N, C-alpha and C positions, 0 to 999 in steps of 0.2 A: 572608491572602487571596492566591491565585495571581495572577500578572501575565501578561498575554498581550501579545505584540508582533506586530503585523500590518504587514508590509511589502507595500504595494500597488504594482502596476505598471500602467501603461497599455500594454496589449499590442497590438502591431500584428499583423495577421492572419497574415502570413508569418513572423513572428519574425525578420525580417531587419534592421529598423531598430533604432536605439538605443532602450533602454527607460528610462523615467523612474520614479523611485522616490519614494514619499511614505510616511513613517513615521507610523503611527497607534499611539500608546501609550495603552493603556487598562488598567483593572484589573478590569472586570466582564464581559468577553467570555467566553463558554463555547465549548466545542468545537463545539456545535451552532448557534452564532451564524450568522445569515443572511449576514453579511459574508464569513465563511470559505467558505460554500457558493457564494456568488456568485463569489468569486475562482476557486474550483476549476472551476466551470462555464464560466468564461471562459478556461480554459487555464492558470490559475495553478498554481504548485507551492509547497509549503512543508513545514515540519517541525511535526509534532504528535505527541502521545502515542498510541500504538496500544495494543492489549491486552497487548503484550509490551514493546517498546522504543520509543524515539522513532523515527518513520519519516519518510522524505522522500516525500511523497505528491503525486499528481496524478491526474486522471481517466483511467482505463484506456481509455475509448473515444475519447479525444482524442489523436490522433497528435502534435500539437504538444507537449502536456504530457509524453508519453512520451519524445519526443526530447530535451526539455529535461532530464528526470531522468537519462537516460543521459549527457548531456553534463556536467551539473553534478556528478554523482556519480562521473564518470570510470569508468563501468561498462563491463566487457567487452561489446562489442556483440553477441556471440554467446550471451550468457547471459540468459535470461528472468528476470523478477522476480515476486515474490508479489503477488497481487491480493486486496484485501479486499473482501468482498461484504456487503451489508446484509440479504440474505435468501437462502434456498436457491434461490428462483426466479430469482435473478440469473444463475445458470449458463446459463439459456436465452439470455441476451444474447450469449453466446459460442458458442452452438450446441453445447453440451456434451451428449452422449448417454450416459446411464448405464444399465447393466443393473439389474434390480430388487435384486439382492443388494448391489451397491455403494451404490445409492441408500439402501437401508435402513440400511446401516452408517454412511454419512455423517450420516444423521439422528440416529444414536445419539451420535456423537462431536462433532457441531456443535450449538450454538456452543461454541467452545473454542480452545485455543492449538495447534491442529493444522492445518498447511497440507497440502493434498492436491494432488498432481500428477495431472492428468486429460488425456486425449487431446483435442487440439484441432487437427484437420488443415486447417481452413479457411484458404485463402490470404489472405483479407482480414484475418486476424489475425496475419499474418507479423510485423508491426511489434511484436507482443507476444511471440509464441513463438519468433521469431528463427530459424526453420527447424527447431526441435526438434519441432514439432507437438504440444507439450504446454504446459499452463499450470498454475501452482500457485495454488490458491484457499484462502482462510480466511474463515470466518464467525465474527467475534469474539463474545465474551460481554458485553463492556463495553457497557452500555446507552447511555451518551452517544455512544460511537463508532458504534454501530449506528444510532442516531437520525440522526446526521449522514450516514452512508452511504446511508440511505434517501432523503435529500434530494439528496445530491451524485451518487449512483450509484457503481458500483465504483471503487475507487482502487488504482492501482499503489502499492505501499508497501514498498520496500526499507528496511532500517535506515538511520538518519541518519548516514552516514559516507562518506568517500571509499573507493573500492575498495582493499582491503588494509589499511585502518585500523580500529581498534576502534569499535564503535557509540558515538555520543554518549550520555552519561548525563544531560546537562543541556543547556539552551539555550546556555550559554556555549561549551561544546564544539562544539555544532552550528554556531554562528556562526563558529567558527574554520575549520570545513570549508567552509561555503557563503557566508559573508559576506553581501553584499547581492545575491547572484545568484539569490535566490529571493524569493517574494512575501510570505511570512509565517512567523512563529515562534509556536507556541502553547506557553507555558511552564507546566508542571505540576510544577516542581521536579525533584529527582533521581530518575531511574528506573533501577534495576538489576534486570535480569530475564534469565533464559535466553531465547534465541531460540525461536521456535516449533519444534515437532517437524515434520519433513517426511516424508510417506509417499507411496507410490504403490501401484498394484495390478499384480501379475504373476500370471497364471494363477489369478485368483480369490483370491490371498493377498496380504497386506501385505508390502511391501518398505520398510524404513525407510531413508530417504536421509539424514536428519539427526536425531540424538537431541537433544531439547530440553526444553521446558517440560512436556510431557505424556508419560507412559509409554504405549507401544503394544505390544501382543503380537501377536495374529493375528486375522484376520477369521473370524467364525463361519461 
């Protein structure tokens, strides 16, 4: 039976005061457990298995959570991170506008291990796109993960590692990276997988930005 470790914090609104940790050690929690969703909705961040690797996740619509992920992961502040969505309609939350050809193509390749970089020029999402005016999205196929995403909302989800270091393959490695600086760890054993394939669209054709778990050729 898998073991899940949930580290809970009492979060202050401005994330300026000291945070207090309480360790909850259980054996029956699932990735869709309401406690995880509750923590995420309250600005918490943590490590859980995605459809590819372990990810360090937090609510994409919560600036506090996004800021914490950049800080804890030591992420280059100029580089955006991939966002996991629970349904195609979640793109509307980010005011993404698609032409019919691209929309049709995305519905063919999603759900799947393909992250897609889309145009997102809105200033209010600067904290996510970091001035690039683009955001990368992925709609996973993993049913447990999608069920949680539909409850939590879209999650920022870079791989669980410090910038420049290899992704954690298990929770022991993740804890070496993040220690007690995050709210929870969801343990599903060792995970070894290629990263997602990352693509974008240029002139109606696909441009592959990173080769990964799925093979991509060209848009029809």
